[in-house]
N, C-alpha and C positions, 0 to 999 in steps of 0.2 A: 284567481279567475273574477274579471271584471265585468258585468252585465248592466251594469249602470248605464245613463245617459254619457253622451260624449262631452263635448267641451262647454257645451251649454246644456245644463240640468234644467229639467222641467217638473211642474208639481211638485210633489213634496220633496224631490230631492235637492230642492232648492235650499230647504229647511237640513239637509243633511241625514234625509230618510232613504235608505235605498229603496226605491220603486217595489221591487217584488216580495220586499220582506214588511211593507207597511203595516198591514194587519197583526203581524206578529208581535210588534211593540204593543198594540192595543191588547193581546192575548197576554203578554206577560204582565200588564198592568194590572189587569183585572185578575188574574191569577195570584200575584203578590198580594194584591188587598185582601183577595180569601186567605192565603197563607196568613198573614197579618193580623187578622181580626183577632186570633187568640192570645197575642204576644201580652197584653196588659194585663190578664186576667187567670189564664190557664193556671199556673202555680196556685193560687189561691183556690180555682175552683175544684182542683184535685185534693184539696185538704178538707172540703165539704163531705158531708154524709153522702151526698146522691152524686158526687163527682168523683169518687174511687176512696174516700176516707183514708188519705195518705197524710203521715206527718210531713212538717215541711220539710225536713232534710230529705224524707224520701220523695218529696214532689218535684225537689230542685236537682239532687244529685242523679237519680235514678231515669228521672223523664228528661230533664233540661239537658244535664249534663251528657247522657248518651244520645241524646238528640244532635248535640252539638258534635259528637264524635263521628256520627253518620253523615252530618252535613260536610264534614272534611274530608270522608271519604268519598262521597257521591262527587264532590268539586272535583277532585282530579281526575273521575271517571266520566264526568263531562266532556273532557277535551278529548282523552285518549279514545273514547267509545265513538265518539263524532267522527274520529279520523279513521275508523275501521267501516262503522255502519252508514254514515252521514248523519249529520246533527237532528234532518225531521225525525228519525227513526228512535234517537234517544229523547227526544221533547215528547214522544208517545210515550215512550217506558217511563218517564217521569212523571207524566198525568196518570197513567195508569196507577201507578204506585201510590200516590197521592189519593186517589178517589177509593181504591180498593180498601187500603188499610185506614183510612179515615170513617169509611163504613164499618170494617171491624173494630174500630176504636170507639165508636157511638154506639154500635149495636153490642158489641160482643166484652170489650175490655172495659169498659166502666161500668156497665151494670154486673160484671163479676168482681168488682174490687178487689181484684188481685193484681197486686204490685207487679209481679213477674210479667203479666199479660198486659196490660196496662204500658210499663216499661217498654216492653220487646216491641209491641205493635206502634208505639209511638217513635221509637227509636228508627225501625224501618220505614216509617212514615217519613223521616227527617230525610233520606236516599232522594226524596221525590223534587223539591225546589230547585236543587241545585242542576238536578240533570235537567229539568225542564229550561231554567231560565239560562243557565250557563251554557249550555249547548246552543240556545239561540244567538248569545253573543257569539259563540264560535263562527254559526252560520253568517252574520253579520260581517265578522272581520274576515270571511272567505269570500265573500260575495262583493262588499263595497269595493267603491275604487279606491285606491290610495288617498285621494285628494278630499275624501271625505269620511275616511275610517275615524278620525276623531271627533267628529260630528255625530256621527251614527254611534259611537261609544256613550258620547254624552246622551244621547236620545235613550239609549238602553238603561243607563245607571237613573235617568229622570224615570223611567217606568218602575225600574226595580225598587228604588229606594221611595218613589212617590206611591207605591203600594205596600212594600213594607219598611218601615211599620206605619208611614203616616199615615195614609186612606186607611191602612187596615185596623189601625188602633181608634181612628174617627169613627168607621164604620160600627165597629164595637160600643164606644162609647154611646153611639145614639141609639144603636139597638137595646141595649139594657137599659138605657135612662129614658129616653122621652116615649121611646116606642113600649117599652116595657115588656120586651123579650127577655126570655129565661137564658142564664148563661148556656144550657144545654142547646137552647133552640138557637142561640148566637152562632155555636160551633156546629150547625146543622145550615146556619146561614152561610156560614165560611165554605161549606161542602158544595152549595150551589155556586156560589162566585169563582171557586176554581176550578169546577166542572164548565162553566161558560168561558172562562179565560181558556181552559184546554181545548176546548173545541174551535176556539177562534184560532189559537196559535198552530194547533195540529191539522187543521183543516180549511181554513181560509188562504194559508201559506203555501201554495204549491209549485213552486219553482222547483226543477228537477234536480238541481243540485244539492237541496238537502236531502237526497236519498244515496248520494254519490260517496264514496270514500273520499278524504282530504289527502290526496296525492299528487305526484307528478310523473313524467316519464321514467325516473330512477327507479320507482318501486314497481316491483316484478308482479306482487300479488295484493295488493291493496286492501283485501279483506281478512287477510290472514290475522288471526288472533296474536301471533307473534310482533306485529306492528305495535301492541301495548307494552312492549318493553322498550319501544322508542321513548316513550314517553317518560321512562328513566334513564336509558344512556344519554339523551338529550343534555342531561346535567352536567357532563364530562366532554361531549362533542362541543357544546356551545357554553363556556361558562357566563355569558351574558344573563343565561336563563337563571343561574343562580342569584345573581344580582337583581334580576328581576323577580323572583320569589320574596328575598328580603325586603325590597322596596314596598311590594305589596301586603307582605305580613306587617309592616310595620305603619302601613298607610292607615287604616282604620282601626289598630289596636288600642290607640288612647279614647277613640269614640267610645268603643265598648268599656273600656276602664273607666272613665270619667264617670258615665252614668250606673256603673255600679258602685262607686265611691260618694257620688254626691250627696246621696241621701243619708251616709253617718258623717258628711263633714258639712255641708250646708243646711240640710233638712233637720227635722225633728230628731232623728235619730242621734244627731249629733250630741257630745259630751256638753252638758248644760242647755242643750237646744241650739238649734240652728237659726240663720236668719231667713230662710225659707219655709215654708210650709211644703207639705208633701203635694199638694196642686201645682203650688209653684215650682219645684222640682221638675213636674210633667212639663209645665209652661216652658221652663228654660230648654227641655229637652224638644219640644215641639219646634220651639224657635229656630235652634240649631239646624233640625233637619229640614225645616223649611228653606232656611237659607240655602244648604247645601243642595236641596234639590234644584232650585233656580240657577244656582252657579254651576250644575253639572252641564246644562245646555251650553251656557256662556263659554265654560273651559273646553269643552268638545270642539267649538267652532274655533274658539280663539288658539286651539293647540294645532287645528289645520293652518294657522297662518303663522303662528310665532314659532312653532316647531313642538312635535311630541315630546321630543327629551328636555327640551330648556323648559318647557312648562312644567313637568312633573320637579324638575330639580328645582325651580327659582320657586314657582307657586306653592307647589306641593308640599317639597321636602323643607326648602326654607321658611318659609310662608308659615307652615304647621308648627315650626321649631320655634316661631317667632309667638304664634297663636296657643299654644297651649299653656306655658308658664303665664303668660298674660290674662287667659283667663281665670286658672285658678288665684294667682295672688292679687289680680285686678280686683276679683270678687270678693276675697276677704277683706281686703283693704276698704272695698266701697260698702260691702254690708246688706246691698239691696237687690231687689230682683232685676231691675231695669240694667244697672250695671252687667249683672249678670247673664242676662239674657243678650243684651247687645254684643258682649265678647263671646258668647256662644254662637250668636249668628257668625261674627268674624271669623271664628275657627270653622264653621260650616262652609263659608264662603272659600277660603283656602284649601281647605281639605279637596274641594272638588277640581285643583288643580293637579291630582293624580288621574282623572278620567282619561287622557291621552295614553297612558299607560296599556290600556286595554286595545289601543292600536298599535303600540309602539312594540310590544312584545311580539305578536303575529307576523308584523312585519319585518323582522330582523332575522327571519330563519326563512328556508326554503319551505315551498308549498308543501311537500310532506309531512312537514314538522310543524305546521301552525298548531293542529289540533293539541300535539304534546306540549308548545310554548302557553298555550291558554290553559292547558290542563295544569300547568304548574302556576301559572297565575293566579287561578281560581282555588288551588289549594291554600296559597299565601292568603285569600280572601276569607275562607273557611279558618285558618289557624290566627287570625287576626280576632277571631271572637274569642279565643282561649288565651292569647299571649295578653290582652289587654288586661281583662281581670285578673289573669295569674300574677302580673307587676304588682297589681294593688296589694293582692293577698301576700305578696313576699316583702313589699318594700314598706307599705303603711304602718304595720306594727312598729317599723324599726325607724323610720324618718318622717311619718305622716304624711298629708297628702301634699305638702310642698316638696318633697321628696319624691313623689310620685310624679310629680307634676315635670320636675327636672330630668327626672329619668325618661321621660317620654319626649322631652326636648332634645336630648342626647341621641335618644334613639333616630329621630327625625334628621340629625345632623350627620349620624354615620352613614344612612341609606341617601343622603344626597351626595356623598361620595361615590355610591354605587350606582345611582342614577346615571352620573356621568358616562358610565363604562357601555352603559343600555343603547348602542348606535344602531340607527337603520338608514341605508342609503336611499329610501325614498320619504324619510321623514322630512316635512315641508320644511323644517329648519335645517336640514341639512342639504337639500335640495338647493335652498335658495343661497347658501353659503358657497355652494360647489358651482353655481350658475357660471356658465362660461370659462370653468376650469377644463383642462383636457382630463379624459377619463383615463386611468390606469389600465395598462396592457391586461385582459384576461379578469377584469373585474367582472363579478357576477350582480345582478340586479333583484334583490326579494320581490314577492309580488304577492 
């Protein structure tokens, strides 16, 4: 469904933002800032007497790990539920879960100092942000015109990663540091920010398509719960979705893995001491994310001209296959902050080459399958947060950091081949290639 302007876009659409959804991007940014406030200190806070009194292992596994599993589950349902309820209702659900269970976390779980209660409530809250944010991504890709789907995806990832973890971590640092707000008070601040973002995202965007199931004329009962099964059987009905899942799974896995590994390879925890301090490791992370945020916008627009599949294959897969070992081995060879930060920025830039995948996946399937395709894509995004650190856990003791970097390089090369199979006839690159060529009889056109 294309409700954007015609051939001459006006206003925010000239920048690649669908006009009816413009406030949704603001809502996602503020929501994700609030969600990201706790990223840099929650595990440490839960080990303090007033923060739950958990051990380090308990704080890490029973909260963060279970939270990650919840994120993975909700990433799937963000697409499949959007297909039968409409994405706006799924955003409402995500916002409600976050706010209600954060209040329970602050008012009941933390004061109880009960491991079971803290872990359970926090894990349930992990269902919230994928439902809110990724349902909005579904809405974007079903509403935006084909010519601007890559740009709109770029703006979505700009808002998402701009909030989590970039500005969220910055807000926490300012609140705890210069403003002197307690760690508990900072969690309250995150609740306030998420509430503001939820109100904007859920109520300032009112286009009626948000309350409609994602379907076409072939779907007899678009609101039937049986449509949830379509999010599974599409994997064998259209094998391209399997390729898309693995491409997205590998996409950000090294990002999570490197930042889990760098403190004990480059930082003070490295054998004999590394060449970076704890603060400098954080600086490297910030530089890489900052470069990625700006590049998300560039590659979103660039993909609408160069082609979605070509951008993902060349700049995303092959670019990262070069940048990951370069980042590790170049940093080891130089042994200083500047080179490590610059190479991290290079990786952050080419990582944004995967942005058009969010436009490519739903555009290659029928209208009724868009939610299912995005569910698969979002599940890959959640799985990346597990695959990256798991690779470090499995390979670092055997092959060291260099072996991990090479493994990530090989992963990118493997999915580069898979990316070539993800084709859509409305991909700008394919349209330009086929310009002037006769269209095969009976060919269908995704929209």
